[in-house]
C-alpha positions in Angstrom: -17.4 -16.2 1.6 -16.8 -12.5 2.3 -16.1 -10.5 -0.8 -12.7 -8.9 -1.0 -11.2 -5.8 -2.5 -7.4 -6.2 -2.8 -6.2 -2.7 -1.9 -2.6 -3.3 -2.7 -1.2 -5.3 -5.6 1.2 -4.8 -8.5 1.5 -5.9 -12.1 4.6 -5.2 -14.1 6.8 -5.6 -17.1 10.4 -6.4 -16.0 11.8 -4.2 -18.7 10.2 -1.1 -17.1 11.6 -1.5 -13.6 15.1 -0.5 -12.8 15.2 -2.7 -9.7 14.3 -5.8 -11.8 17.0 -5.3 -14.5 20.8 -5.3 -14.2 22.6 -6.7 -11.2 20.6 -8.1 -8.3 20.3 -5.4 -5.6 19.4 -6.2 -2.0 15.7 -5.6 -1.3 13.8 -5.2 1.9 11.9 -8.4 1.3 15.0 -10.6 0.7 16.0 -12.6 -2.3 13.7 -12.1 -5.2 14.9 -14.1 -8.2 11.5 -15.7 -8.6 9.8 -12.3 -9.4 12.6 -10.9 -11.7 10.2 -11.3 -14.6 7.0 -10.0 -16.0 4.0 -10.3 -13.7 1.0 -9.6 -16.0 -2.6 -9.1 -15.1 -3.5 -12.6 -16.3 -1.2 -14.2 -13.8 -2.5 -12.0 -11.0 -6.1 -13.0 -11.9 -5.0 -16.7 -11.9 -3.4 -16.2 -8.5 -6.5 -14.8 -6.9 -9.0 -17.2 -8.5 -11.4 -18.7 -6.0 -10.4 -16.3 -3.2 -13.5 -14.1 -3.4 -11.6 -11.0 -4.8 -14.0 -8.9 -6.7 -12.0 -5.7 -7.3 -8.5 -4.4 -6.8 -6.3 -1.4 -6.4 -2.9 -1.1 -8.1 0.0 0.6 -6.2 3.0 1.9 -8.1 6.1 -0.2 -8.5 8.9 2.4 -8.9 9.4 2.8 -12.6 12.0 5.4 -13.5 10.8 8.7 -12.0 10.6 10.4 -15.3 8.2 7.7 -16.5 5.6 8.1 -13.8 2.9 8.8 -16.4 3.9 5.9 -18.5 3.2 3.6 -15.6 -0.2 5.1 -15.0 -1.0 4.8 -18.8 0.1 1.1 -18.8 -2.1 0.2 -15.8 -5.1 2.2 -17.3 -4.7 0.3 -20.6 -4.5 -3.0 -18.7 -7.7 -2.1 -16.8 -9.5 -1.1 -20.1 -8.5 -4.4 -21.6 -9.1 -6.8 -18.7 -11.4 -5.1 -16.2 -8.7 -5.2 -13.5 -7.6 -3.2 -11.6 -10.3 -0.8 -10.5 -8.2 2.0 -9.1 -4.6 3.3 -9.5 -2.2 4.7 -7.0 0.5 6.2 -9.2 3.9 7.8 -8.4 4.5 11.5 -8.1 7.7 13.2 -6.8 6.5 15.1 -3.7 10.1 16.3 -3.1 9.8 18.9 -5.8 8.9 22.6 -5.8 5.3 22.1 -7.0 3.9 18.7 -7.7 0.8 20.0 -9.5 2.1 19.6 -13.1 2.7 15.9 -12.4 -0.8 15.6 -10.8 -2.3 17.3 -13.8 -0.8 14.6 -16.0 -2.0 11.8 -13.7 -5.5 13.2 -13.5 -6.0 12.4 -17.2 -6.4 8.7 -16.2 -9.9 7.8 -15.1 -8.8 5.3 -12.5 -6.2 7.5 -10.8 -7.1 7.8 -7.2 -3.9 8.7 -5.4 -0.1 8.7 -5.3 2.6 7.0 -3.4 6.1 8.2 -2.8 7.9 5.9 -0.4 9.2 8.0 2.5 10.6 5.2 4.7 14.2 5.5 6.0 16.0 3.2 8.3 19.4 3.0 10.0 19.8 -0.3 8.2 20.8 0.5 4.6 18.9 -2.7 3.4 15.7 -1.2 4.7 16.3 2.3 3.5 14.4 3.8 0.6 14.1 7.5 1.1 17.0 9.9 0.7 16.7 11.2 4.2 14.7 10.4 7.3 13.0 13.6 8.0 11.0 14.0 4.7 7.6 14.0 6.5 8.7 17.1 8.4 9.8 19.1 5.4 7.7 22.0 4.3 8.0 21.1 0.6 6.7 17.6 1.2 3.8 18.8 3.4 2.8 21.5 0.8 2.7 18.9 -2.0 0.8 16.3 0.0 -1.8 19.0 0.9 -2.2 19.8 -2.9 -3.5 16.3 -3.4 -6.9 17.4 -2.0 -7.4 19.6 -5.1 -7.5 16.5 -7.2 -9.4 14.3 -4.8 -6.2 12.1 -4.5 -5.1 10.2 -1.4 -1.5 9.6 -0.3 -0.1 6.1 0.4 2.2 6.7 3.4 5.1 4.4 4.0 7.3 5.0 7.1 9.0 3.2 9.9 8.1 3.7 13.6 10.9 6.2 14.1 9.2 8.5 11.5 5.7 8.2 12.7 5.6 11.3 14.9 6.6 13.4 11.9 4.1 11.4 9.7 1.3 12.3 12.1 2.2 15.9 11.9 2.2 15.6 8.2 -1.3 14.2 8.3 -2.4 17.0 10.6 -1.0 19.6 8.2 -3.3 18.3 5.4 -6.6 17.3 7.0 -8.4 17.2 3.6 -6.2 14.4 2.3 -6.6 10.7 3.3 -3.3 9.1 4.2 -3.1 5.3 3.9 -0.5 3.8 6.1 1.3 1.1 4.2 1.9 -2.4 5.6 0.5 -1.6 9.0 3.4 0.6 9.9 6.2 -1.7 8.8 7.0 -3.5 12.0 10.5 -4.7 11.4 12.0 -5.0 15.0 10.1 -7.8 16.8 12.0 -7.3 20.0 9.9 -5.9 23.0 11.5 -2.5 22.5 10.9 -2.5 18.8 7.2 -3.5 19.3 6.8 -0.8 21.9 8.2 1.9 19.5 5.9 0.6 16.8 2.8 0.8 19.1 3.7 4.3 20.2 4.0 5.5 16.7 0.8 3.7 15.6 -1.2 5.2 18.4 0.1 8.7 17.5 -1.0 8.1 13.8 -4.3 6.8 14.9 -5.1 10.1 16.6 -5.3 11.6 13.1 -8.8 11.0 11.6 -7.5 11.2 8.1 -5.1 8.3 8.5 -6.2 4.7 7.7 -4.2 1.5 8.1 -3.5 -0.9 5.3 -3.1 -4.5 6.5 -0.6 -5.6 3.9 2.9 -6.8 3.4 3.1 -8.5 6.8 5.5 -11.1 5.5 8.0 -8.5 4.4 10.4 -8.8 7.3 9.8 -12.4 8.3 9.8 -13.7 4.7 7.0 -16.2 5.2 3.2 -16.3 5.6 2.9 -16.6 9.4 -0.7 -16.7 10.5 0.2 -16.0 14.2 2.3 -13.0 13.2 -0.5 -11.6 11.0 -3.1 -12.2 13.7 -1.0 -10.3 16.2 -0.5 -7.2 14.0 -4.1 -7.2 12.7 -5.6 -7.4 16.2 -3.4 -4.6 17.5 -3.9 -2.4 14.4 -7.7 -2.8 14.6 -7.7 -2.0 18.3 -5.8 1.3 17.6 -7.5 2.4 14.3 -10.9 0.7 14.6 -12.4 -1.6 11.9 -13.7 1.4 10.0 -10.1 2.6 9.3 -8.3 -0.6 8.3 -8.2 -2.4 4.9 -6.7 -5.5 3.4 -4.0 -5.6 0.7 -2.2 -8.6 -0.7 1.1 -7.0 -1.8 1.2 -9.5 -4.6 3.5 -10.7 -6.2 5.9 -9.8 -3.4 4.2 -12.1 -1.0 4.2 -14.7 -3.7 7.8 -15.2 -2.9 6.7 -17.3 0.1 3.0 -18.0 -0.1 0.0 -18.4 -2.4 -2.9 -15.9 -2.6 -5.3 -18.4 -1.1 -3.1 -19.2 1.9 -2.5 -15.5 2.5 -6.3 -14.7 2.4 -6.9 -17.7 4.7 -4.4 -16.2 7.2 -6.2 -12.8 7.2 -9.6 -14.3 7.4 -8.5 -16.3 10.5 -6.9 -13.1 11.9 -10.2 -11.2 11.6 -12.2 -14.0 13.2 -12.6 -12.0 16.4 -14.7 -9.4 14.7 -18.3 -9.5 13.7 -19.4 -10.0 10.1 -19.9 -6.3 9.4 -16.4 -5.3 10.6 -14.8 -8.1 8.6 -16.6 -6.9 5.5 -15.4 -3.4 6.2 -11.8 -4.4 6.4 -11.9 -6.9 3.5 -14.1 -4.8 1.1 -16.0 -1.7 2.1 -13.2 0.5 3.5 -11.0 0.0 0.4 -13.9 0.9 -1.8 -14.5 4.1 0.1 -10.9 5.2 0.6 -9.9 4.6 -3.0 -13.3 5.5 -4.4 -13.6 2.1 -6.2 -16.8 2.0 -8.3 -18.7 -1.3 -7.9 -19.0 -3.0 -11.3 -21.6 -5.4 -12.5 -19.1 -8.3 -12.3 -18.4 -7.4 -8.7 -22.0 -7.9 -7.5 
């Protein structure tokens, strides 16, 4: 069994997350009553048991913006106590004059490896997260993303196909920063025209050597674990970015709304079946370790 580094998962306490408290709000992944509760590290470890996961990367879950450091501290404390996760992608507000004071605070945490601020905007309000569509093109965003290089931090990039040209220009403006494209570019329009727009944007991003593609969240818009759908996106993404620039992420517990960790991993293993063993290992393990600077531990041997 290939070893796996899960490059995208979450743990949380419901009380810390505005979107999990108060009235139910529409979300991009559909109804979410089943995860409106704590998702602690122990449950995550139980979910992945037997799947070959040796290490993992936590990605921020949208705590209140002013509590961005509290989130990093919570995850670092969890890692210190349980040995998981092995890297942290925290939140920082890139839409501010100078993000460096926030990065200085995050740099105190030994597992901090990067930041994510979700930039995705869509005509459909249910799919919209960012305040405006053109954030990737704005000078303030570009300057702050470029500043990540001074800290050795990466940037988890989340955009839709219509934003990918600007996202590629953002990547070109900060060549010393690695940008990790979330959820293989968020293919939400499965019509021929929608797929063509996604392919065009993905090809443009793939021309940027500092952009890598995270194969994660592929059930987001279909609300199921669909092995054929996963295989189609994986094959196309790998063809565009190459096996050395793709990595696996579970997006748990979001994907837990419709599947088990074991069934999800099985779908990805099947989707990667067209590759040789070395390339499969790169996508399932080695690339995540390199991109997020995950240190191999004794228990991960």
